[in-house]
Biotite code that builds the C-alpha atoms (Angstrom):
import biotite.structure as struc

atoms = struc.array([
    struc.Atom([-19.922, -35.369, 91.907], chain_id="A", res_id=1, res_name="LYS", atom_name="CA", element="C"),
    struc.Atom([-19.434, -33.255, 95.048], chain_id="A", res_id=2, res_name="ASP", atom_name="CA", element="C"),
    struc.Atom([-16.498, -31.503, 93.379], chain_id="A", res_id=3, res_name="GLN", atom_name="CA", element="C"),
    struc.Atom([-18.684, -30.686, 90.359], chain_id="A", res_id=4, res_name="GLU", atom_name="CA", element="C"),
    struc.Atom([-21.445, -29.292, 92.585], chain_id="A", res_id=5, res_name="ARG", atom_name="CA", element="C"),
    struc.Atom([-18.942, -27.240, 94.562], chain_id="A", res_id=6, res_name="LEU", atom_name="CA", element="C"),
    struc.Atom([-17.443, -25.830, 91.363], chain_id="A", res_id=7, res_name="HIS", atom_name="CA", element="C"),
    struc.Atom([-20.866, -24.945, 89.958], chain_id="A", res_id=8, res_name="GLU", atom_name="CA", element="C"),
    struc.Atom([-22.223, -23.363, 93.134], chain_id="A", res_id=9, res_name="GLU", atom_name="CA", element="C"),
    struc.Atom([-19.191, -21.564, 94.485], chain_id="A", res_id=10, res_name="ILE", atom_name="CA", element="C"),
    struc.Atom([-16.952, -20.776, 91.548], chain_id="A", res_id=11, res_name="ILE", atom_name="CA", element="C"),
    struc.Atom([-19.407, -20.335, 88.672], chain_id="A", res_id=12, res_name="ASN", atom_name="CA", element="C"),
    struc.Atom([-22.102, -18.830, 90.892], chain_id="A", res_id=13, res_name="GLY", atom_name="CA", element="C"),
    struc.Atom([-19.609, -16.466, 92.514], chain_id="A", res_id=14, res_name="GLY", atom_name="CA", element="C"),
    struc.Atom([-18.182, -15.359, 89.187], chain_id="A", res_id=15, res_name="LEU", atom_name="CA", element="C"),
    struc.Atom([-21.674, -14.812, 87.782], chain_id="A", res_id=16, res_name="ALA", atom_name="CA", element="C"),
    struc.Atom([-22.492, -12.613, 90.773], chain_id="A", res_id=17, res_name="LYS", atom_name="CA", element="C"),
    struc.Atom([-19.318, -10.545, 90.267], chain_id="A", res_id=18, res_name="ILE", atom_name="CA", element="C"),
    struc.Atom([-19.916, -10.151, 86.520], chain_id="A", res_id=19, res_name="TYR", atom_name="CA", element="C"),
    struc.Atom([-23.592, -9.250, 87.073], chain_id="A", res_id=20, res_name="ARG", atom_name="CA", element="C"),
    struc.Atom([-22.355, -6.496, 89.377], chain_id="A", res_id=21, res_name="GLY", atom_name="CA", element="C"),
    struc.Atom([-20.032, -5.199, 86.638], chain_id="A", res_id=22, res_name="HIS", atom_name="CA", element="C"),
    struc.Atom([-22.921, -5.132, 84.168], chain_id="A", res_id=23, res_name="LEU", atom_name="CA", element="C"),
    struc.Atom([-25.145, -3.301, 86.648], chain_id="A", res_id=24, res_name="GLU", atom_name="CA", element="C"),
    struc.Atom([-22.398, -0.736, 87.238], chain_id="A", res_id=25, res_name="GLN", atom_name="CA", element="C"),
    struc.Atom([-22.052, -0.222, 83.478], chain_id="A", res_id=26, res_name="ALA", atom_name="CA", element="C"),
    struc.Atom([-25.823, 0.328, 83.292], chain_id="A", res_id=27, res_name="GLY", atom_name="CA", element="C"),
    struc.Atom([-25.629, 2.964, 86.040], chain_id="A", res_id=28, res_name="LEU", atom_name="CA", element="C"),
    struc.Atom([-22.789, 4.773, 84.290], chain_id="A", res_id=29, res_name="ILE", atom_name="CA", element="C"),
    struc.Atom([-24.718, 4.717, 81.006], chain_id="A", res_id=30, res_name="ALA", atom_name="CA", element="C"),
    struc.Atom([-27.894, 6.037, 82.626], chain_id="A", res_id=31, res_name="SER", atom_name="CA", element="C"),
    struc.Atom([-25.929, 8.894, 84.212], chain_id="A", res_id=32, res_name="GLN", atom_name="CA", element="C"),
    struc.Atom([-24.883, 9.781, 80.670], chain_id="A", res_id=33, res_name="MET", atom_name="CA", element="C"),
    struc.Atom([-28.532, 9.556, 79.576], chain_id="A", res_id=34, res_name="GLU", atom_name="CA", element="C"),
    struc.Atom([-27.874, 6.416, 77.551], chain_id="A", res_id=35, res_name="GLN", atom_name="CA", element="C"),
    struc.Atom([-29.576, 3.043, 77.650], chain_id="A", res_id=36, res_name="GLN", atom_name="CA", element="C"),
    struc.Atom([-27.724, -0.209, 77.295], chain_id="A", res_id=37, res_name="ILE", atom_name="CA", element="C"),
    struc.Atom([-28.849, -3.796, 77.201], chain_id="A", res_id=38, res_name="LYS", atom_name="CA", element="C"),
    struc.Atom([-26.458, -6.262, 78.791], chain_id="A", res_id=39, res_name="SER", atom_name="CA", element="C"),
    struc.Atom([-26.347, -10.040, 78.579], chain_id="A", res_id=40, res_name="THR", atom_name="CA", element="C"),
    struc.Atom([-24.390, -12.319, 80.901], chain_id="A", res_id=41, res_name="LEU", atom_name="CA", element="C"),
    struc.Atom([-22.956, -15.163, 78.830], chain_id="A", res_id=42, res_name="LEU", atom_name="CA", element="C"),
    struc.Atom([-21.711, -18.469, 80.194], chain_id="A", res_id=43, res_name="SER", atom_name="CA", element="C"),
    struc.Atom([-18.846, -20.425, 78.656], chain_id="A", res_id=44, res_name="GLY", atom_name="CA", element="C"),
    struc.Atom([-15.469, -19.753, 77.085], chain_id="A", res_id=45, res_name="LYS", atom_name="CA", element="C"),
    struc.Atom([-15.484, -15.955, 76.630], chain_id="A", res_id=46, res_name="PRO", atom_name="CA", element="C"),
    struc.Atom([-14.370, -15.542, 73.027], chain_id="A", res_id=47, res_name="PHE", atom_name="CA", element="C"),
    struc.Atom([-16.597, -18.402, 71.808], chain_id="A", res_id=48, res_name="GLU", atom_name="CA", element="C"),
    struc.Atom([-19.686, -17.073, 73.601], chain_id="A", res_id=49, res_name="GLU", atom_name="CA", element="C"),
    struc.Atom([-19.109, -13.470, 72.486], chain_id="A", res_id=50, res_name="VAL", atom_name="CA", element="C"),
    struc.Atom([-18.550, -14.665, 68.910], chain_id="A", res_id=51, res_name="LEU", atom_name="CA", element="C"),
    struc.Atom([-21.819, -16.646, 68.970], chain_id="A", res_id=52, res_name="LYS", atom_name="CA", element="C"),
    struc.Atom([-23.666, -13.671, 70.467], chain_id="A", res_id=53, res_name="HIS", atom_name="CA", element="C"),
    struc.Atom([-22.279, -11.257, 67.855], chain_id="A", res_id=54, res_name="VAL", atom_name="CA", element="C"),
    struc.Atom([-23.283, -13.626, 65.055], chain_id="A", res_id=55, res_name="GLU", atom_name="CA", element="C"),
    struc.Atom([-26.790, -14.228, 66.484], chain_id="A", res_id=56, res_name="GLU", atom_name="CA", element="C"),
    struc.Atom([-27.462, -10.504, 66.947], chain_id="A", res_id=57, res_name="LYS", atom_name="CA", element="C"),
    struc.Atom([-25.871, -9.593, 63.610], chain_id="A", res_id=58, res_name="LYS", atom_name="CA", element="C"),
    struc.Atom([-23.887, -6.905, 65.406], chain_id="A", res_id=59, res_name="SER", atom_name="CA", element="C"),
    struc.Atom([-22.198, -4.188, 63.374], chain_id="A", res_id=60, res_name="SER", atom_name="CA", element="C"),
    struc.Atom([-19.754, -3.087, 66.089], chain_id="A", res_id=61, res_name="LEU", atom_name="CA", element="C"),
    struc.Atom([-18.049, -4.937, 68.923], chain_id="A", res_id=62, res_name="LEU", atom_name="CA", element="C"),
    struc.Atom([-16.208, -2.867, 71.544], chain_id="A", res_id=63, res_name="VAL", atom_name="CA", element="C"),
    struc.Atom([-13.504, -4.725, 73.461], chain_id="A", res_id=64, res_name="LEU", atom_name="CA", element="C"),
    struc.Atom([-10.962, -3.896, 76.095], chain_id="A", res_id=65, res_name="GLY", atom_name="CA", element="C"),
    struc.Atom([-7.387, -4.509, 75.042], chain_id="A", res_id=66, res_name="ARG", atom_name="CA", element="C"),
    struc.Atom([-6.902, -6.731, 78.094], chain_id="A", res_id=67, res_name="PHE", atom_name="CA", element="C"),
    struc.Atom([-9.155, -8.513, 80.525], chain_id="A", res_id=68, res_name="GLY", atom_name="CA", element="C"),
    struc.Atom([-8.633, -9.121, 84.212], chain_id="A", res_id=69, res_name="THR", atom_name="CA", element="C"),
    struc.Atom([-5.804, -11.627, 83.760], chain_id="A", res_id=70, res_name="HIS", atom_name="CA", element="C"),
    struc.Atom([-3.471, -9.687, 81.481], chain_id="A", res_id=71, res_name="TRP", atom_name="CA", element="C"),
    struc.Atom([0.138, -10.634, 80.844], chain_id="A", res_id=72, res_name="THR", atom_name="CA", element="C"),
    struc.Atom([2.767, -7.917, 80.628], chain_id="A", res_id=73, res_name="GLU", atom_name="CA", element="C"),
    struc.Atom([4.472, -7.597, 77.257], chain_id="A", res_id=74, res_name="GLY", atom_name="CA", element="C"),
    struc.Atom([1.510, -8.693, 75.117], chain_id="A", res_id=75, res_name="LEU", atom_name="CA", element="C"),
    struc.Atom([-0.246, -6.399, 72.650], chain_id="A", res_id=76, res_name="ASP", atom_name="CA", element="C"),
    struc.Atom([-3.678, -7.672, 73.718], chain_id="A", res_id=77, res_name="MET", atom_name="CA", element="C"),
    struc.Atom([-5.374, -10.449, 75.635], chain_id="A", res_id=78, res_name="GLY", atom_name="CA", element="C"),
    struc.Atom([-6.264, -13.785, 74.068], chain_id="A", res_id=79, res_name="SER", atom_name="CA", element="C"),
    struc.Atom([-10.032, -13.148, 74.012], chain_id="A", res_id=80, res_name="THR", atom_name="CA", element="C"),
    struc.Atom([-9.558, -9.834, 72.198], chain_id="A", res_id=81, res_name="THR", atom_name="CA", element="C"),
    struc.Atom([-7.022, -11.398, 69.841], chain_id="A", res_id=82, res_name="ASP", atom_name="CA", element="C"),
    struc.Atom([-9.362, -14.277, 68.935], chain_id="A", res_id=83, res_name="ASN", atom_name="CA", element="C"),
    struc.Atom([-12.336, -11.960, 68.414], chain_id="A", res_id=84, res_name="LEU", atom_name="CA", element="C"),
    struc.Atom([-10.238, -9.570, 66.314], chain_id="A", res_id=85, res_name="LEU", atom_name="CA", element="C"),
    struc.Atom([-9.452, -12.439, 63.959], chain_id="A", res_id=86, res_name="ARG", atom_name="CA", element="C"),
    struc.Atom([-12.854, -14.156, 63.945], chain_id="A", res_id=87, res_name="LEU", atom_name="CA", element="C"),
    struc.Atom([-15.669, -11.663, 64.542], chain_id="A", res_id=88, res_name="ALA", atom_name="CA", element="C"),
    struc.Atom([-17.716, -10.839, 61.420], chain_id="A", res_id=89, res_name="PRO", atom_name="CA", element="C"),
    struc.Atom([-18.163, -7.164, 62.342], chain_id="A", res_id=90, res_name="CYS", atom_name="CA", element="C"),
    struc.Atom([-16.227, -3.982, 63.008], chain_id="A", res_id=91, res_name="ASN", atom_name="CA", element="C"),
    struc.Atom([-14.225, -3.972, 66.244], chain_id="A", res_id=92, res_name="ILE", atom_name="CA", element="C"),
    struc.Atom([-13.147, -1.093, 68.446], chain_id="A", res_id=93, res_name="LEU", atom_name="CA", element="C"),
    struc.Atom([-10.387, -2.011, 70.908], chain_id="A", res_id=94, res_name="ILE", atom_name="CA", element="C"),
    struc.Atom([-9.981, 0.355, 73.819], chain_id="A", res_id=95, res_name="VAL", atom_name="CA", element="C"),
    struc.Atom([-7.319, 0.759, 76.477], chain_id="A", res_id=96, res_name="ASN", atom_name="CA", element="C"),
    struc.Atom([-7.714, 2.111, 80.008], chain_id="A", res_id=97, res_name="ARG", atom_name="CA", element="C"),
])
């Protein structure tokens, strides 16, 4: 039970704080370009949560990075991008750095 609490507070809470910071930075960049964006922090397995979100919002375009933070050299794309490319019901734009 203590291990669960520790995981929730430190690991999940810490990651949420980091990802919130990334979303805020993206909002600042967009506003400097005179654009507005709406961001949503999702919790769970990334490709499953993004897929659910895309389906709920009836999105027409999903923009993904080719790799995430934990990329493996020699692969064409990361596993989240690969899964969403196969399963998402909308157009997908995959970008590279």
